[in-house]
Predicted model as a PDB file, atoms N, CA, C, CB and O in Angstrom, pLDDT in the B-factor column:
MODEL        1                                                                  
ATOM      1  N   MET A   1     119.801 103.635  91.002  1.00 55.00           N  
ATOM      2  CA  MET A   1     119.134 103.051  92.071  1.00 55.00           C  
ATOM      3  C   MET A   1     119.415 101.602  92.245  1.00 55.00           C  
ATOM      4  CB  MET A   1     117.759 103.259  91.925  1.00 55.00           C  
ATOM      5  O   MET A   1     120.171 101.219  93.138  1.00 55.00           O  
ATOM      6  N   GLY A   2     118.824 100.771  91.409  1.00 64.00           N  
ATOM      7  CA  GLY A   2     119.069  99.416  91.559  1.00 64.00           C  
ATOM      8  C   GLY A   2     119.375  98.801  90.156  1.00 64.00           C  
ATOM      9  O   GLY A   2     118.846  99.311  89.168  1.00 64.00           O  
ATOM     10  N   THR A   3     120.112  97.848  90.042  1.00 85.00           N  
ATOM     11  CA  THR A   3     120.396  97.273  88.692  1.00 85.00           C  
ATOM     12  C   THR A   3     119.230  96.414  88.282  1.00 85.00           C  
ATOM     13  CB  THR A   3     121.724  96.426  88.681  1.00 85.00           C  
ATOM     14  O   THR A   3     118.441  96.008  89.134  1.00 85.00           O  
ATOM     15  N   GLN A   4     119.097  96.130  87.037  1.00 89.00           N  
ATOM     16  CA  GLN A   4     118.005  95.252  86.523  1.00 89.00           C  
ATOM     17  C   GLN A   4     118.081  93.899  87.164  1.00 89.00           C  
ATOM     18  CB  GLN A   4     118.075  95.101  84.985  1.00 89.00           C  
ATOM     19  O   GLN A   4     117.041  93.292  87.420  1.00 89.00           O  
ATOM     20  N   GLN A   5     119.304  93.378  87.445  1.00 91.00           N  
ATOM     21  CA  GLN A   5     119.363  92.099  88.033  1.00 91.00           C  
ATOM     22  C   GLN A   5     118.887  92.101  89.437  1.00 91.00           C  
ATOM     23  CB  GLN A   5     120.700  91.583  87.963  1.00 91.00           C  
ATOM     24  O   GLN A   5     118.288  91.128  89.897  1.00 91.00           O  
ATOM     25  N   GLU A   6     119.146  93.208  90.156  1.00 90.00           N  
ATOM     26  CA  GLU A   6     118.550  93.442  91.589  1.00 90.00           C  
ATOM     27  C   GLU A   6     117.040  93.346  91.540  1.00 90.00           C  
ATOM     28  CB  GLU A   6     118.955  94.905  92.189  1.00 90.00           C  
ATOM     29  O   GLU A   6     116.412  92.665  92.351  1.00 90.00           O  
ATOM     30  N   LYS A   7     116.467  94.048  90.562  1.00 90.00           N  
ATOM     31  CA  LYS A   7     115.025  94.123  90.463  1.00 90.00           C  
ATOM     32  C   LYS A   7     114.474  92.842  90.121  1.00 90.00           C  
ATOM     33  CB  LYS A   7     114.593  95.114  89.490  1.00 90.00           C  
ATOM     34  O   LYS A   7     113.469  92.449  90.713  1.00 90.00           O  
ATOM     35  N   ASP A   8     115.068  92.090  89.156  1.00 93.00           N  
ATOM     36  CA  ASP A   8     114.595  90.752  88.804  1.00 93.00           C  
ATOM     37  C   ASP A   8     114.594  89.882  89.936  1.00 93.00           C  
ATOM     38  CB  ASP A   8     115.387  90.151  87.751  1.00 93.00           C  
ATOM     39  O   ASP A   8     113.604  89.192  90.180  1.00 93.00           O  
ATOM     40  N   GLU A   9     115.675  89.853  90.689  1.00 93.00           N  
ATOM     41  CA  GLU A   9     115.755  88.955  91.921  1.00 93.00           C  
ATOM     42  C   GLU A   9     114.747  89.306  92.887  1.00 93.00           C  
ATOM     43  CB  GLU A   9     117.103  89.025  92.610  1.00 93.00           C  
ATOM     44  O   GLU A   9     114.155  88.414  93.495  1.00 93.00           O  
ATOM     45  N   LEU A  10     114.468  90.671  93.108  1.00 93.00           N  
ATOM     46  CA  LEU A  10     113.464  91.126  94.113  1.00 93.00           C  
ATOM     47  C   LEU A  10     112.091  90.702  93.697  1.00 93.00           C  
ATOM     48  CB  LEU A  10     113.498  92.661  94.297  1.00 93.00           C  
ATOM     49  O   LEU A  10     111.302  90.362  94.579  1.00 93.00           O  
ATOM     50  N   TYR A  11     111.730  90.688  92.446  1.00 95.00           N  
ATOM     51  CA  TYR A  11     110.449  90.372  92.023  1.00 95.00           C  
ATOM     52  C   TYR A  11     110.297  88.761  91.895  1.00 95.00           C  
ATOM     53  CB  TYR A  11     110.178  91.121  90.677  1.00 95.00           C  
ATOM     54  O   TYR A  11     109.183  88.237  91.849  1.00 95.00           O  
ATOM     55  N   ALA A  12     111.409  88.074  91.846  1.00 95.00           N  
ATOM     56  CA  ALA A  12     111.466  86.587  91.837  1.00 95.00           C  
ATOM     57  C   ALA A  12     111.224  86.004  93.222  1.00 95.00           C  
ATOM     58  CB  ALA A  12     112.832  86.102  91.312  1.00 95.00           C  
ATOM     59  O   ALA A  12     110.864  84.837  93.375  1.00 95.00           O  
ATOM     60  N   LEU A  13     111.445  86.903  94.288  1.00 95.00           N  
ATOM     61  CA  LEU A  13     111.367  86.441  95.689  1.00 95.00           C  
ATOM     62  C   LEU A  13     110.008  86.105  96.097  1.00 95.00           C  
ATOM     63  CB  LEU A  13     111.891  87.452  96.615  1.00 95.00           C  
ATOM     64  O   LEU A  13     109.064  86.859  95.861  1.00 95.00           O  
ATOM     65  N   ASP A  14     109.877  84.928  96.738  1.00 96.00           N  
ATOM     66  CA  ASP A  14     108.562  84.522  97.282  1.00 96.00           C  
ATOM     67  C   ASP A  14     108.276  85.316  98.507  1.00 96.00           C  
ATOM     68  CB  ASP A  14     108.511  83.014  97.606  1.00 96.00           C  
ATOM     69  O   ASP A  14     108.997  85.236  99.501  1.00 96.00           O  
ATOM     70  N   ILE A  15     107.201  86.103  98.441  1.00 96.00           N  
ATOM     71  CA  ILE A  15     106.830  86.933  99.636  1.00 96.00           C  
ATOM     72  C   ILE A  15     105.545  86.528 100.185  1.00 96.00           C  
ATOM     73  CB  ILE A  15     106.766  88.399  99.308  1.00 96.00           C  
ATOM     74  O   ILE A  15     104.880  87.310 100.863  1.00 96.00           O  
ATOM     75  N   SER A  16     105.158  85.323  99.919  1.00 94.00           N  
ATOM     76  CA  SER A  16     103.800  84.841 100.382  1.00 94.00           C  
ATOM     77  C   SER A  16     103.675  84.844 101.921  1.00 94.00           C  
ATOM     78  CB  SER A  16     103.529  83.382  99.849  1.00 94.00           C  
ATOM     79  O   SER A  16     102.568  84.958 102.448  1.00 94.00           O  
ATOM     80  N   GLY A  17     104.764  84.722 102.613  1.00 94.00           N  
ATOM     81  CA  GLY A  17     104.718  84.698 104.104  1.00 94.00           C  
ATOM     82  C   GLY A  17     105.087  86.002 104.808  1.00 94.00           C  
ATOM     83  O   GLY A  17     105.198  86.022 106.034  1.00 94.00           O  
ATOM     84  N   VAL A  18     105.277  87.068 104.078  1.00 97.00           N  
ATOM     85  CA  VAL A  18     105.692  88.377 104.742  1.00 97.00           C  
ATOM     86  C   VAL A  18     104.609  88.841 105.610  1.00 97.00           C  
ATOM     87  CB  VAL A  18     106.031  89.498 103.713  1.00 97.00           C  
ATOM     88  O   VAL A  18     103.440  88.508 105.412  1.00 97.00           O  
ATOM     89  N   GLU A  19     104.994  89.638 106.612  1.00 96.00           N  
ATOM     90  CA  GLU A  19     104.002  90.405 107.533  1.00 96.00           C  
ATOM     91  C   GLU A  19     103.814  91.772 106.811  1.00 96.00           C  
ATOM     92  CB  GLU A  19     104.597  90.619 109.153  1.00 96.00           C  
ATOM     93  O   GLU A  19     104.764  92.501 106.527  1.00 96.00           O  
ATOM     94  N   TRP A  20     102.540  92.055 106.543  1.00 95.00           N  
ATOM     95  CA  TRP A  20     102.202  93.434 106.032  1.00 95.00           C  
ATOM     96  C   TRP A  20     101.879  94.347 107.148  1.00 95.00           C  
ATOM     97  CB  TRP A  20     101.016  93.408 105.058  1.00 95.00           C  
ATOM     98  O   TRP A  20     101.094  94.056 108.051  1.00 95.00           O  
ATOM     99  N   LEU A  21     102.542  95.504 107.041  1.00 94.00           N  
ATOM    100  CA  LEU A  21     102.238  96.534 108.102  1.00 94.00           C  
ATOM    101  C   LEU A  21     101.575  97.776 107.455  1.00 94.00           C  
ATOM    102  CB  LEU A  21     103.579  96.973 108.876  1.00 94.00           C  
ATOM    103  O   LEU A  21     101.769  98.088 106.281  1.00 94.00           O  
ATOM    104  N   SER A  22     100.791  98.450 108.293  1.00 91.00           N  
ATOM    105  CA  SER A  22     100.044  99.636 107.851  1.00 91.00           C  
ATOM    106  C   SER A  22     100.119 100.614 108.950  1.00 91.00           C  
ATOM    107  CB  SER A  22      98.567  99.321 107.484  1.00 91.00           C  
ATOM    108  O   SER A  22     100.556 100.280 110.051  1.00 91.00           O  
ATOM    109  N   ALA A  23      99.699 101.843 108.689  1.00 84.00           N  
ATOM    110  CA  ALA A  23      99.714 102.917 109.636  1.00 84.00           C  
ATOM    111  C   ALA A  23      98.803 102.555 110.890  1.00 84.00           C  
ATOM    112  CB  ALA A  23      99.230 104.238 108.929  1.00 84.00           C  
ATOM    113  O   ALA A  23      97.731 101.966 110.755  1.00 84.00           O  
ATOM    114  N   PRO A  24      99.283 102.927 112.041  1.00 85.00           N  
ATOM    115  CA  PRO A  24      98.450 102.645 113.236  1.00 85.00           C  
ATOM    116  C   PRO A  24      97.153 103.409 113.138  1.00 85.00           C  
ATOM    117  CB  PRO A  24      99.195 103.024 114.550  1.00 85.00           C  
ATOM    118  O   PRO A  24      97.068 104.532 112.641  1.00 85.00           O  
ATOM    119  N   GLY A  25      96.118 102.703 113.661  1.00 79.00           N  
ATOM    120  CA  GLY A  25      94.730 103.381 113.713  1.00 79.00           C  
ATOM    121  C   GLY A  25      93.858 103.173 112.455  1.00 79.00           C  
ATOM    122  O   GLY A  25      92.744 103.687 112.355  1.00 79.00           O  
ATOM    123  N   THR A  26      94.428 102.378 111.475  1.00 74.00           N  
ATOM    124  CA  THR A  26      93.622 102.148 110.299  1.00 74.00           C  
ATOM    125  C   THR A  26      92.852 100.833 110.526  1.00 74.00           C  
ATOM    126  CB  THR A  26      94.512 102.094 108.994  1.00 74.00           C  
ATOM    127  O   THR A  26      93.370  99.885 111.117  1.00 74.00           O  
ATOM    128  N   GLU A  27      91.575 100.805 110.028  1.00 74.00           N  
ATOM    129  CA  GLU A  27      90.780  99.712 110.164  1.00 74.00           C  
ATOM    130  C   GLU A  27      90.979  98.740 108.984  1.00 74.00           C  
ATOM    131  CB  GLU A  27      89.392 100.148 110.303  1.00 74.00           C  
ATOM    132  O   GLU A  27      91.429  99.154 107.916  1.00 74.00           O  
ATOM    133  N   LYS A  28      90.666  97.533 109.163  1.00 72.00           N  
ATOM    134  CA  LYS A  28      90.835  96.420 108.128  1.00 72.00           C  
ATOM    135  C   LYS A  28      90.021  96.863 106.889  1.00 72.00           C  
ATOM    136  CB  LYS A  28      90.301  94.934 108.695  1.00 72.00           C  
ATOM    137  O   LYS A  28      90.536  96.699 105.784  1.00 72.00           O  
ATOM    138  N   ALA A  29      88.873  97.375 106.981  1.00 75.00           N  
ATOM    139  CA  ALA A  29      88.014  97.655 105.906  1.00 75.00           C  
ATOM    140  C   ALA A  29      88.392  98.946 105.202  1.00 75.00           C  
ATOM    141  CB  ALA A  29      86.627  97.705 106.384  1.00 75.00           C  
ATOM    142  O   ALA A  29      87.951  99.179 104.076  1.00 75.00           O  
ATOM    143  N   GLU A  30      89.169  99.762 105.813  1.00 80.00           N  
ATOM    144  CA  GLU A  30      89.641 101.084 105.084  1.00 80.00           C  
ATOM    145  C   GLU A  30      90.805 100.805 104.122  1.00 80.00           C  
ATOM    146  CB  GLU A  30      90.140 102.216 106.163  1.00 80.00           C  
ATOM    147  O   GLU A  30      91.654  99.926 104.276  1.00 80.00           O  
ATOM    148  N   GLU A  31      90.721 101.679 103.110  1.00 88.00           N  
ATOM    149  CA  GLU A  31      91.879 101.530 102.172  1.00 88.00           C  
ATOM    150  C   GLU A  31      93.065 102.153 102.810  1.00 88.00           C  
ATOM    151  CB  GLU A  31      91.610 102.186 100.772  1.00 88.00           C  
ATOM    152  O   GLU A  31      93.024 103.249 103.369  1.00 88.00           O  
ATOM    153  N   ARG A  32      94.183 101.371 102.698  1.00 91.00           N  
ATOM    154  CA  ARG A  32      95.443 101.885 103.303  1.00 91.00           C  
ATOM    155  C   ARG A  32      96.632 101.299 102.522  1.00 91.00           C  
ATOM    156  CB  ARG A  32      95.543 101.500 104.855  1.00 91.00           C  
ATOM    157  O   ARG A  32      96.515 100.291 101.826  1.00 91.00           O  
ATOM    158  N   VAL A  33      97.811 101.995 102.673  1.00 93.00           N  
ATOM    159  CA  VAL A  33      99.008 101.535 102.104  1.00 93.00           C  
ATOM    160  C   VAL A  33      99.611 100.500 103.109  1.00 93.00           C  
ATOM    161  CB  VAL A  33      99.974 102.735 101.799  1.00 93.00           C  
ATOM    162  O   VAL A  33      99.678 100.739 104.315  1.00 93.00           O  
ATOM    163  N   GLU A  34     100.034  99.367 102.556  1.00 95.00           N  
ATOM    164  CA  GLU A  34     100.679  98.362 103.431  1.00 95.00           C  
ATOM    165  C   GLU A  34     102.098  98.149 102.872  1.00 95.00           C  
ATOM    166  CB  GLU A  34      99.841  96.972 103.479  1.00 95.00           C  
ATOM    167  O   GLU A  34     102.363  98.198 101.671  1.00 95.00           O  
ATOM    168  N   ILE A  35     103.047  97.891 103.920  1.00 96.00           N  
ATOM    169  CA  ILE A  35     104.404  97.580 103.441  1.00 96.00           C  
ATOM    170  C   ILE A  35     104.901  96.396 104.103  1.00 96.00           C  
ATOM    171  CB  ILE A  35     105.357  98.706 103.657  1.00 96.00           C  
ATOM    172  O   ILE A  35     104.472  96.062 105.207  1.00 96.00           O  
ATOM    173  N   ALA A  36     105.775  95.755 103.486  1.00 98.00           N  
ATOM    174  CA  ALA A  36     106.495  94.497 104.080  1.00 98.00           C  
ATOM    175  C   ALA A  36     107.982  94.689 103.969  1.00 98.00           C  
ATOM    176  CB  ALA A  36     106.085  93.117 103.307  1.00 98.00           C  
ATOM    177  O   ALA A  36     108.467  95.114 102.920  1.00 98.00           O  
ATOM    178  N   HIS A  37     108.685  94.405 104.960  1.00 97.00           N  
ATOM    179  CA  HIS A  37     110.159  94.424 104.949  1.00 97.00           C  
ATOM    180  C   HIS A  37     110.655  93.117 104.354  1.00 97.00           C  
ATOM    181  CB  HIS A  37     110.743  94.634 106.392  1.00 97.00           C  
ATOM    182  O   HIS A  37     110.244  92.048 104.804  1.00 97.00           O  
ATOM    183  N   LEU A  38     111.581  93.175 103.295  1.00 97.00           N  
ATOM    184  CA  LEU A  38     112.092  92.014 102.573  1.00 97.00           C  
ATOM    185  C   LEU A  38     113.587  91.940 102.915  1.00 97.00           C  
ATOM    186  CB  LEU A  38     111.837  92.126 100.988  1.00 97.00           C  
ATOM    187  O   LEU A  38     114.136  92.880 103.489  1.00 97.00           O  
ATOM    188  N   PRO A  39     114.234  90.850 102.572  1.00 95.00           N  
ATOM    189  CA  PRO A  39     115.642  90.686 102.814  1.00 95.00           C  
ATOM    190  C   PRO A  39     116.473  91.857 102.134  1.00 95.00           C  
ATOM    191  CB  PRO A  39     116.094  89.285 102.280  1.00 95.00           C  
ATOM    192  O   PRO A  39     116.058  92.468 101.149  1.00 95.00           O  
ATOM    193  N   GLY A  40     117.615  92.095 102.718  1.00 93.00           N  
ATOM    194  CA  GLY A  40     118.565  93.076 102.175  1.00 93.00           C  
ATOM    195  C   GLY A  40     118.077  94.519 102.262  1.00 93.00           C  
ATOM    196  O   GLY A  40     118.618  95.363 101.548  1.00 93.00           O  
ATOM    197  N   GLY A  41     117.079  94.857 103.101  1.00 95.00           N  
ATOM    198  CA  GLY A  41     116.614  96.139 103.307  1.00 95.00           C  
ATOM    199  C   GLY A  41     115.548  96.508 102.219  1.00 95.00           C  
ATOM    200  O   GLY A  41     115.048  97.633 102.236  1.00 95.00           O  
ATOM    201  N   ALA A  42     115.203  95.620 101.308  1.00 96.00           N  
ATOM    202  CA  ALA A  42     114.137  95.947 100.293  1.00 96.00           C  
ATOM    203  C   ALA A  42     112.813  95.966 100.963  1.00 96.00           C  
ATOM    204  CB  ALA A  42     114.108  94.923  99.114  1.00 96.00           C  
ATOM    205  O   ALA A  42     112.637  95.444 102.064  1.00 96.00           O  
ATOM    206  N   VAL A  43     111.835  96.603 100.257  1.00 97.00           N  
ATOM    207  CA  VAL A  43     110.521  96.750 100.747  1.00 97.00           C  
ATOM    208  C   VAL A  43     109.518  96.499  99.624  1.00 97.00           C  
ATOM    209  CB  VAL A  43     110.340  98.116 101.353  1.00 97.00           C  
ATOM    210  O   VAL A  43     109.745  96.851  98.467  1.00 97.00           O  
ATOM    211  N   ALA A  44     108.351  95.850 100.021  1.00 98.00           N  
ATOM    212  CA  ALA A  44     107.249  95.626  99.190  1.00 98.00           C  
ATOM    213  C   ALA A  44     106.106  96.550  99.699  1.00 98.00           C  
ATOM    214  CB  ALA A  44     106.860  94.120  99.185  1.00 98.00           C  
ATOM    215  O   ALA A  44     105.953  96.819 100.890  1.00 98.00           O  
ATOM    216  N   MET A  45     105.279  97.033  98.643  1.00 97.00           N  
ATOM    217  CA  MET A  45     104.199  98.017  99.055  1.00 97.00           C  
ATOM    218  C   MET A  45     103.067  97.543  98.276  1.00 97.00           C  
ATOM    219  CB  MET A  45     104.531  99.594  98.763  1.00 97.00           C  
ATOM    220  O   MET A  45     103.255  97.006  97.184  1.00 97.00           O  
ATOM    221  N   ARG A  46     101.836  97.713  98.790  1.00 96.00           N  
ATOM    222  CA  ARG A  46     100.563  97.401  98.093  1.00 96.00           C  
ATOM    223  C   ARG A  46      99.473  98.226  98.712  1.00 96.00           C  
ATOM    224  CB  ARG A  46     100.208  95.876  98.173  1.00 96.00           C  
ATOM    225  O   ARG A  46      99.673  98.854  99.752  1.00 96.00           O  
ATOM    226  N   SER A  47      98.353  98.230  98.101  1.00 94.00           N  
ATOM    227  CA  SER A  47      97.115  98.820  98.542  1.00 94.00           C  
ATOM    228  C   SER A  47      96.382  97.776  99.202  1.00 94.00           C  
ATOM    229  CB  SER A  47      96.312  99.431  97.431  1.00 94.00           C  
ATOM    230  O   SER A  47      96.394  96.662  98.680  1.00 94.00           O  
ATOM    231  N   SER A  48      95.711  97.972 100.329  1.00 90.00           N  
ATOM    232  CA  SER A  48      94.892  96.891 101.049  1.00 90.00           C  
ATOM    233  C   SER A  48      93.709  96.517 100.126  1.00 90.00           C  
ATOM    234  CB  SER A  48      94.329  97.415 102.523  1.00 90.00           C  
ATOM    235  O   SER A  48      93.206  95.403 100.265  1.00 90.00           O  
ATOM    236  N   LEU A  49      93.219  97.391  99.170  1.00 91.00           N  
ATOM    237  CA  LEU A  49      92.074  97.038  98.356  1.00 91.00           C  
ATOM    238  C   LEU A  49      92.501  96.304  97.048  1.00 91.00           C  
ATOM    239  CB  LEU A  49      91.272  98.309  98.024  1.00 91.00           C  
ATOM    240  O   LEU A  49      91.665  95.843  96.271  1.00 91.00           O  
ATOM    241  N   ASP A  50      93.784  96.223  96.855  1.00 94.00           N  
ATOM    242  CA  ASP A  50      94.324  95.527  95.619  1.00 94.00           C  
ATOM    243  C   ASP A  50      95.588  94.683  96.106  1.00 94.00           C  
ATOM    244  CB  ASP A  50      94.753  96.651  94.407  1.00 94.00           C  
ATOM    245  O   ASP A  50      96.679  94.912  95.583  1.00 94.00           O  
ATOM    246  N   PRO A  51      95.462  93.733  97.077  1.00 93.00           N  
ATOM    247  CA  PRO A  51      96.519  93.118  97.610  1.00 93.00           C  
ATOM    248  C   PRO A  51      97.391  92.249  96.610  1.00 93.00           C  
ATOM    249  CB  PRO A  51      96.019  92.352  98.675  1.00 93.00           C  
ATOM    250  O   PRO A  51      98.521  91.885  96.936  1.00 93.00           O  
ATOM    251  N   ASP A  52      96.858  91.942  95.440  1.00 94.00           N  
ATOM    252  CA  ASP A  52      97.611  91.164  94.421  1.00 94.00           C  
ATOM    253  C   ASP A  52      98.511  92.045  93.540  1.00 94.00           C  
ATOM    254  CB  ASP A  52      96.628  90.392  93.524  1.00 94.00           C  
ATOM    255  O   ASP A  52      99.281  91.522  92.735  1.00 94.00           O  
ATOM    256  N   THR A  53      98.427  93.296  93.674  1.00 96.00           N  
ATOM    257  CA  THR A  53      99.361  94.211  92.971  1.00 96.00           C  
ATOM    258  C   THR A  53     100.403  94.645  93.913  1.00 96.00           C  
ATOM    259  CB  THR A  53      98.649  95.436  92.381  1.00 96.00           C  
ATOM    260  O   THR A  53     100.078  95.465  94.772  1.00 96.00           O  
ATOM    261  N   VAL A  54     101.643  94.195  93.870  1.00 97.00           N  
ATOM    262  CA  VAL A  54     102.614  94.499  94.780  1.00 97.00           C  
ATOM    263  C   VAL A  54     103.798  95.162  94.140  1.00 97.00           C  
ATOM    264  CB  VAL A  54     102.990  93.323  95.477  1.00 97.00           C  
ATOM    265  O   VAL A  54     104.296  94.592  93.169  1.00 97.00           O  
ATOM    266  N   LEU A  55     104.293  96.254  94.545  1.00 97.00           N  
ATOM    267  CA  LEU A  55     105.460  96.950  93.991  1.00 97.00           C  
ATOM    268  C   LEU A  55     106.591  96.591  95.017  1.00 97.00           C  
ATOM    269  CB  LEU A  55     105.210  98.602  93.824  1.00 97.00           C  
ATOM    270  O   LEU A  55     106.383  96.431  96.220  1.00 97.00           O  
ATOM    271  N   ARG A  56     107.809  96.483  94.404  1.00 97.00           N  
ATOM    272  CA  ARG A  56     108.934  96.089  95.250  1.00 97.00           C  
ATOM    273  C   ARG A  56     110.028  97.025  94.922  1.00 97.00           C  
ATOM    274  CB  ARG A  56     109.367  94.606  95.043  1.00 97.00           C  
ATOM    275  O   ARG A  56     110.297  97.339  93.763  1.00 97.00           O  
ATOM    276  N   TYR A  57     110.692  97.491  96.024  1.00 96.00           N  
ATOM    277  CA  TYR A  57     111.759  98.539  96.035  1.00 96.00           C  
ATOM    278  C   TYR A  57     113.067  97.968  96.605  1.00 96.00           C  
ATOM    279  CB  TYR A  57     111.306  99.787  96.888  1.00 96.00           C  
ATOM    280  O   TYR A  57     113.076  97.256  97.609  1.00 96.00           O  
ATOM    281  N   THR A  58     114.100  98.289  95.965  1.00 95.00           N  
ATOM    282  CA  THR A  58     115.455  97.896  96.564  1.00 95.00           C  
ATOM    283  C   THR A  58     115.663  98.808  97.761  1.00 95.00           C  
ATOM    284  CB  THR A  58     116.703  98.053  95.490  1.00 95.00           C  
ATOM    285  O   THR A  58     114.945  99.790  97.948  1.00 95.00           O  
ATOM    286  N   GLU A  59     116.636  98.471  98.550  1.00 95.00           N  
ATOM    287  CA  GLU A  59     116.959  99.338  99.726  1.00 95.00           C  
ATOM    288  C   GLU A  59     117.259 100.717  99.243  1.00 95.00           C  
ATOM    289  CB  GLU A  59     118.171  98.788 100.548  1.00 95.00           C  
ATOM    290  O   GLU A  59     116.763 101.671  99.843  1.00 95.00           O  
ATOM    291  N   ALA A  60     118.057 100.908  98.169  1.00 93.00           N  
ATOM    292  CA  ALA A  60     118.427 102.235  97.736  1.00 93.00           C  
ATOM    293  C   ALA A  60     117.227 103.003  97.287  1.00 93.00           C  
ATOM    294  CB  ALA A  60     119.439 102.174  96.639  1.00 93.00           C  
ATOM    295  O   ALA A  60     117.106 104.193  97.576  1.00 93.00           O  
ATOM    296  N   GLU A  61     116.301 102.324  96.558  1.00 94.00           N  
ATOM    297  CA  GLU A  61     115.024 103.046  96.065  1.00 94.00           C  
ATOM    298  C   GLU A  61     114.179 103.432  97.315  1.00 94.00           C  
ATOM    299  CB  GLU A  61     114.118 102.075  95.040  1.00 94.00           C  
ATOM    300  O   GLU A  61     113.664 104.548  97.373  1.00 94.00           O  
ATOM    301  N   TRP A  62     114.037 102.563  98.270  1.00 95.00           N  
ATOM    302  CA  TRP A  62     113.170 102.845  99.379  1.00 95.00           C  
ATOM    303  C   TRP A  62     113.747 103.921 100.220  1.00 95.00           C  
ATOM    304  CB  TRP A  62     112.924 101.626 100.193  1.00 95.00           C  
ATOM    305  O   TRP A  62     112.993 104.723 100.772  1.00 95.00           O  
ATOM    306  N   THR A  63     115.067 103.994 100.356  1.00 96.00           N  
ATOM    307  CA  THR A  63     115.720 105.069 101.096  1.00 96.00           C  
ATOM    308  C   THR A  63     115.516 106.434 100.425  1.00 96.00           C  
ATOM    309  CB  THR A  63     117.211 104.773 101.232  1.00 96.00           C  
ATOM    310  O   THR A  63     115.259 107.435 101.095  1.00 96.00           O  
ATOM    311  N   ALA A  64     115.634 106.457  99.099  1.00 95.00           N  
ATOM    312  CA  ALA A  64     115.522 107.708  98.333  1.00 95.00           C  
ATOM    313  C   ALA A  64     114.025 108.143  98.492  1.00 95.00           C  
ATOM    314  CB  ALA A  64     115.957 107.506  96.748  1.00 95.00           C  
ATOM    315  O   ALA A  64     113.733 109.335  98.586  1.00 95.00           O  
ATOM    316  N   PHE A  65     113.120 107.190  98.520  1.00 94.00           N  
ATOM    317  CA  PHE A  65     111.681 107.582  98.620  1.00 94.00           C  
ATOM    318  C   PHE A  65     111.370 108.189 100.020  1.00 94.00           C  
ATOM    319  CB  PHE A  65     110.746 106.321  98.359  1.00 94.00           C  
ATOM    320  O   PHE A  65     110.746 109.241 100.158  1.00 94.00           O  
ATOM    321  N   VAL A  66     111.839 107.468 101.012  1.00 95.00           N  
ATOM    322  CA  VAL A  66     111.628 108.034 102.428  1.00 95.00           C  
ATOM    323  C   VAL A  66     112.334 109.397 102.633  1.00 95.00           C  
ATOM    324  CB  VAL A  66     112.183 107.011 103.522  1.00 95.00           C  
ATOM    325  O   VAL A  66     111.777 110.316 103.233  1.00 95.00           O  
ATOM    326  N   LEU A  67     113.502 109.490 102.147  1.00 96.00           N  
ATOM    327  CA  LEU A  67     114.240 110.830 102.329  1.00 96.00           C  
ATOM    328  C   LEU A  67     113.441 111.841 101.598  1.00 96.00           C  
ATOM    329  CB  LEU A  67     115.770 110.816 101.769  1.00 96.00           C  
ATOM    330  O   LEU A  67     113.193 112.899 102.177  1.00 96.00           O  
ATOM    331  N   GLY A  68     112.989 111.634 100.342  1.00 96.00           N  
ATOM    332  CA  GLY A  68     112.132 112.538  99.592  1.00 96.00           C  
ATOM    333  C   GLY A  68     110.883 112.937 100.249  1.00 96.00           C  
ATOM    334  O   GLY A  68     110.485 114.102 100.254  1.00 96.00           O  
ATOM    335  N   ALA A  69     110.226 111.889 100.842  1.00 93.00           N  
ATOM    336  CA  ALA A  69     108.980 112.197 101.620  1.00 93.00           C  
ATOM    337  C   ALA A  69     109.250 113.129 102.853  1.00 93.00           C  
ATOM    338  CB  ALA A  69     108.327 110.851 102.120  1.00 93.00           C  
ATOM    339  O   ALA A  69     108.472 114.030 103.166  1.00 93.00           O  
ATOM    340  N   ARG A  70     110.279 112.878 103.455  1.00 95.00           N  
ATOM    341  CA  ARG A  70     110.688 113.635 104.651  1.00 95.00           C  
ATOM    342  C   ARG A  70     111.076 115.081 104.242  1.00 95.00           C  
ATOM    343  CB  ARG A  70     111.899 112.915 105.378  1.00 95.00           C  
ATOM    344  O   ARG A  70     110.944 116.001 105.048  1.00 95.00           O  
ATOM    345  N   ASP A  71     111.509 115.261 103.109  1.00 96.00           N  
ATOM    346  CA  ASP A  71     111.865 116.599 102.485  1.00 96.00           C  
ATOM    347  C   ASP A  71     110.744 117.360 101.994  1.00 96.00           C  
ATOM    348  CB  ASP A  71     112.781 116.439 101.364  1.00 96.00           C  
ATOM    349  O   ASP A  71     110.879 118.549 101.707  1.00 96.00           O  
ATOM    350  N   GLY A  72     109.517 116.681 101.864  1.00 94.00           N  
ATOM    351  CA  GLY A  72     108.391 117.293 101.329  1.00 94.00           C  
ATOM    352  C   GLY A  72     108.181 117.197  99.876  1.00 94.00           C  
ATOM    353  O   GLY A  72     107.310 117.884  99.342  1.00 94.00           O  
ATOM    354  N   GLU A  73     108.936 116.372  99.185  1.00 94.00           N  
ATOM    355  CA  GLU A  73     108.869 116.142  97.719  1.00 94.00           C  
ATOM    356  C   GLU A  73     107.454 115.756  97.241  1.00 94.00           C  
ATOM    357  CB  GLU A  73     109.862 115.029  97.318  1.00 94.00           C  
ATOM    358  O   GLU A  73     107.040 116.071  96.126  1.00 94.00           O  
ATOM    359  N   PHE A  74     106.741 115.066  98.132  1.00 90.00           N  
ATOM    360  CA  PHE A  74     105.453 114.446  97.723  1.00 90.00           C  
ATOM    361  C   PHE A  74     104.316 115.266  98.428  1.00 90.00           C  
ATOM    362  CB  PHE A  74     105.394 112.850  98.134  1.00 90.00           C  
ATOM    363  O   PHE A  74     103.154 114.873  98.329  1.00 90.00           O  
ATOM    364  N   ASP A  75     104.597 116.286  99.069  1.00 91.00           N  
ATOM    365  CA  ASP A  75     103.448 117.127  99.688  1.00 91.00           C  
ATOM    366  C   ASP A  75     102.468 117.518  98.710  1.00 91.00           C  
ATOM    367  CB  ASP A  75     103.945 118.400 100.350  1.00 91.00           C  
ATOM    368  O   ASP A  75     102.832 117.840  97.579  1.00 91.00           O  
ATOM    369  N   LEU A  76     101.142 117.518  99.078  1.00 88.00           N  
ATOM    370  CA  LEU A  76     100.202 118.109  98.191  1.00 88.00           C  
ATOM    371  C   LEU A  76     100.151 119.549  98.302  1.00 88.00           C  
ATOM    372  CB  LEU A  76      98.912 117.579  98.398  1.00 88.00           C  
ATOM    373  O   LEU A  76     100.254 120.103  99.397  1.00 88.00           O  
ATOM    374  N   LYS A  77      99.987 120.215  97.159  1.00 82.00           N  
ATOM    375  CA  LYS A  77      99.811 121.665  97.131  1.00 82.00           C  
ATOM    376  C   LYS A  77      98.593 122.175  97.545  1.00 82.00           C  
ATOM    377  CB  LYS A  77     100.010 122.150  95.914  1.00 82.00           C  
ATOM    378  O   LYS A  77      98.399 123.390  97.539  1.00 82.00           O  
TER     379      LYS A  77                                                      
ENDMDL                                                                          
END                                                                             
């Protein structure tokens, strides 16, 4: 997916000014997943209720996740 160096660089990146996006129709007070697009196709993800905990994904990791979601890999049974 991504090398350790790619991950280290991604987590070292200052993302304090990124724009966080969430699904349309969600209210500010609701818990929601928020994402931010980072340089090089990378993505950051957080919960609106815990904005200090941010996960970061390389472009390859994010692409694999999105394709898996589209294929139903994460569907609830």
